[in-house]
C-alpha positions in Angstrom: 5.0 -1.4 9.3 4.2 -3.8 11.9 1.5 -6.2 11.8 -0.1 -8.8 14.3 -2.8 -11.3 13.7 -5.6 -10.5 15.7 -7.7 -13.7 16.5 -8.7 -13.9 20.1 -5.3 -13.2 21.9 -4.3 -16.8 23.4 -1.5 -15.2 26.0 -3.5 -15.8 29.4 -6.5 -18.3 28.4 -3.7 -21.1 28.3 -4.5 -24.0 30.5 -1.5 -24.8 32.1 -0.6 -20.4 32.8 -4.3 -20.9 34.7 -2.8 -23.6 36.8 0.1 -22.0 37.5 -1.5 -18.9 38.7 -3.7 -21.0 41.1 -0.5 -22.7 42.4 1.1 -19.4 43.0 -2.0 -18.0 44.6 -2.0 -21.3 47.1 1.6 -20.9 47.8 1.0 -17.1 49.2 -2.1 -18.0 51.1 -0.2 -20.8 52.7 3.0 -18.2 53.3 0.7 -15.8 55.0 -0.7 -18.2 57.2 2.8 -19.3 58.9 3.2 -15.4 59.2 6.1 -15.6 56.5 6.1 -12.1 54.7 8.3 -13.2 52.0 6.9 -14.6 48.6 7.4 -18.5 48.3 10.9 -19.2 46.5 10.3 -19.9 42.8 6.8 -17.5 42.4 9.3 -14.6 41.8 10.7 -16.6 38.4 7.2 -18.4 38.0 5.2 -14.8 38.1 8.1 -13.5 35.3 7.3 -16.8 33.3 3.5 -16.0 33.0 4.8 -12.4 31.5 3.9 -12.4 27.9 7.5 -12.1 25.9 7.7 -8.8 23.6 6.4 -9.3 20.1 9.1 -9.8 17.5 9.6 -7.8 14.6 7.5 -8.8 11.9 9.0 -11.3 9.5 6.6 -13.2 7.5 6.1 -13.0 3.5 3.3 -11.2 2.1 1.7 -11.6 -0.8 -0.8 -14.2 -1.9 -2.7 -15.4 -5.2 -4.8 -12.3 -5.2 -1.5 -9.7 -5.3 0.1 -12.1 -8.0 -3.0 -11.7 -10.6 -3.4 -8.3 -9.9 0.2 -8.0 -11.1 -0.8 -10.0 -14.1 -3.5 -7.9 -15.0 -2.3 -4.4 -13.8 1.5 -4.4 -15.8 0.2 -5.4 -19.3 -3.0 -3.2 -18.5 -0.5 -0.1 -18.1 1.3 -0.6 -21.1 -1.6 -0.8 -23.3 -3.0 2.6 -21.6 0.6 4.1 -22.4 0.8 2.9 -25.9 -3.3 3.9 -27.0 -2.6 7.0 -25.1 0.5 7.9 -27.3 -2.1 7.7 -30.2 -3.6 10.9 -29.1 -0.6 13.0 -29.2 -0.6 15.3 -32.0 0.6 19.2 -32.4 -2.7 20.6 -30.6 -2.0 18.4 -27.7 1.4 18.9 -27.3 0.9 22.3 -25.3 -0.9 20.5 -22.8 1.8 17.6 -22.4 5.1 20.1 -22.1 2.4 21.5 -19.7 2.1 18.4 -17.5 5.8 17.5 -17.7 6.8 21.3 -16.6 4.5 21.4 -13.6 5.0 17.9 -13.0 9.0 18.8 -12.5 8.2 21.9 -10.2 6.1 19.3 -8.1 9.1 17.0 -8.0 11.6 19.7 -7.1 8.8 21.2 -4.2 9.2 17.3 -2.9 12.4 17.1 -2.7 13.6 20.6 -1.1 10.5 21.0 1.5 9.0 16.9 1.9 11.7 15.5 4.5 12.3 14.5 7.9 9.0 13.6 9.8 6.5 15.3 7.1 7.9 12.7 4.7 7.8 9.7 7.7 4.4 11.1 8.1 3.3 10.5 4.6 4.2 7.0 4.3 2.7 5.5 7.1 -0.5 7.4 6.6 -0.6 5.5 3.0 -0.3 2.1 5.0 -2.6 3.2 7.4 -5.4 4.5 4.6 -5.1 1.4 2.7 -5.4 -0.5 6.1 -8.2 1.0 7.3 -10.2 0.8 4.3 -9.9 -2.8 4.1 -11.1 -3.3 7.7 -8.1 -3.7 9.7 -7.9 -2.6 13.5 -5.3 0.2 14.2 -2.9 -0.2 16.8 -0.8 2.6 16.6 1.7 5.0 14.5 5.0 6.5 15.3 7.0 9.2 13.2 10.4 10.0 13.6 12.7 12.3 11.7 14.2 9.1 9.5 11.8 6.7 10.2 8.4 5.0 11.9 6.1 2.3 11.7 2.3 1.8 11.7 1.0 -1.2 13.7 -2.4 -3.0 12.5 -4.1 -6.2 13.9 -5.7 -8.4 10.7 -8.3 -11.1 10.5 -8.4 -14.2 8.7 -10.8 -12.1 6.3 -8.2 -9.1 5.8 -5.1 -11.0 5.8 -4.7 -11.3 1.5 -4.8 -7.4 2.1 -1.2 -7.2 3.2 0.8 -7.2 0.7 -1.1 -4.4 -0.9 -1.1 -2.7 2.7 3.0 -3.1 2.6 3.3 -1.4 -0.8 0.5 1.3 -0.4 3.3 4.4 0.5 5.1 3.6 -3.5 1.6 3.4 -5.2 -1.0 5.4 -3.7 -1.3 8.6 -5.4 -2.4 10.8 -2.4 -1.2 14.4 -3.8 -2.7 13.5 -7.7 -5.9 12.8 -6.3 -6.3 15.7 -4.3 -4.6 17.9 -7.3 -7.5 16.0 -9.7 -10.0 17.1 -7.0 -8.8 20.7 -7.2 -8.7 21.1 -10.9 -12.2 19.8 -10.9 -13.5 22.4 -8.5 -11.7 25.4 -10.0 -10.4 24.6 -13.8 -13.0 22.3 -15.5 -13.7 24.5 -17.9 -10.0 25.5 -18.7 -7.9 21.9 -19.5 -4.6 23.5 -19.6 -5.4 24.9 -15.8 -6.4 21.7 -15.0 -3.2 20.0 -16.5 -1.3 22.2 -14.6 -2.8 21.6 -11.3 -2.7 17.9 -11.6 0.8 17.8 -13.0 2.3 19.7 -9.5 0.6 16.8 -7.6 1.8 14.2 -9.8 5.5 15.5 -9.5 5.2 15.2 -5.9 3.8 11.9 -5.7 6.1 10.7 -8.2 9.5 11.3 -6.0 7.5 10.0 -2.9 6.6 6.9 -4.6 10.4 6.6 -5.2 12.5 8.1 -3.1 12.2 5.3 -0.1 12.5 2.3 -2.5 15.5 0.1 -1.4 16.1 -3.4 -1.0 16.6 -2.9 3.1 12.9 -1.5 3.0 10.9 -4.2 4.4 7.7 -3.2 2.8 9.4 -4.5 -0.7 12.1 -7.1 0.4 8.9 -9.3 2.6 6.6 -9.6 -0.8 6.4 -12.9 -1.9 9.1 -13.4 -4.5 11.6 -10.7 -2.8 12.4 -7.4 -3.4 12.5 -7.2 -7.0 9.2 -8.5 -7.4 7.9 -5.5 -5.2 9.6 -3.1 -7.3 8.0 -4.7 -10.3 4.2 -4.4 -8.6 5.7 -0.6 -7.7 6.3 0.2 -11.2 3.5 -1.9 -12.7 1.0 0.4 -10.8 2.6 3.7 -11.5 2.6 2.7 -15.4 -1.2 2.2 -15.0 -1.4 5.5 -13.5 0.5 7.5 -15.9 -1.4 5.8 -18.5 -4.6 6.9 -17.3 -3.0 10.4 -16.9 -2.0 10.7 -20.1 -5.0 10.0 -22.0 -7.0 12.7 -20.0 -3.9 14.8 -20.7 -3.8 14.9 -24.2 -7.4 14.3 -24.8 -9.6 15.4 -21.6 -12.6 13.3 -21.0 -12.5 12.5 -24.9 -9.5 10.8 -24.6 -10.7 8.3 -21.8 -13.4 7.4 -24.2 -10.9 6.7 -27.1 -9.0 4.4 -24.9 -12.4 2.8 -23.7 -13.6 2.5 -27.5 -10.4 1.3 -28.5 -10.1 -1.7 -26.0 -13.9 -2.5 -27.0 -12.9 -3.1 -30.5 -9.8 -5.4 -29.1 -11.9 -7.8 -27.1 -14.4 -8.1 -29.9 -11.9 -8.6 -32.4 -10.6 -11.4 -29.4 -13.6 -12.9 -29.0 -14.3 -13.0 -33.0 -10.9 -14.7 -33.6 -11.7 -17.1 -30.5 -15.2 -17.9 -31.9 -13.4 -19.0 -35.4 -10.4 -21.0 -33.8 -10.9 -24.7 -35.5 -12.0 -27.3 -32.3 -10.8 -31.0 -32.1 -13.9 -33.3 -31.4 -13.0 -36.2 -29.6 
């Protein structure tokens, strides 16, 4: 992934370059007036100097206050959701859990066997571009190879703080799970076990794709502020959150989500009551 700051490209707006161009133009006119067809000495060098240098590969660190604030919220929320969801586990719901695990295993196997090479790289870069486009960045290009690729975009001052989210997008955006959920809602709304099988298959694909590219040499993660471990922690936090949301639905359907909301409401009410009865010091 490559990103550039888009703030009115100044390459040819520098006063020194403008003056240099005028001097070259005057030299050429003078040479032509003397009948000399050759470009004046030093003009080639001057023209070469005015050409913009290739833009270097991105080495800027991403991840600011908003990124770390979201990490501090997502990680404990995901853990709480998983814990509350497991309260829904029972003999009746075990068949849904087993169906989901089986479907996820099949989806993971299919992803491992069939989603590789150009297709895998395309999906990876698509996730970068999806989040980048959603936050309003300007797409500049995409290259898809067999084993690697890149997505290039230009960001502004207003969208700079989204760079970290764009960087980790391929590891947290559940594209296939989302598509599977839409399909399940459209075709199997009344058959919960069928819906669980469809969503489980999509989740298994996402799980493999989200994990497969994680590596210390992957700049998507190593350029996160705090380094590779913070990047991996963010990826884990998001995937735990997604798993918690899915688990509550798998074990309890829509009622499972209502159980989560009710439990969270009770928790915050009790927290407020505890805080209200805390002794306060005066002076």
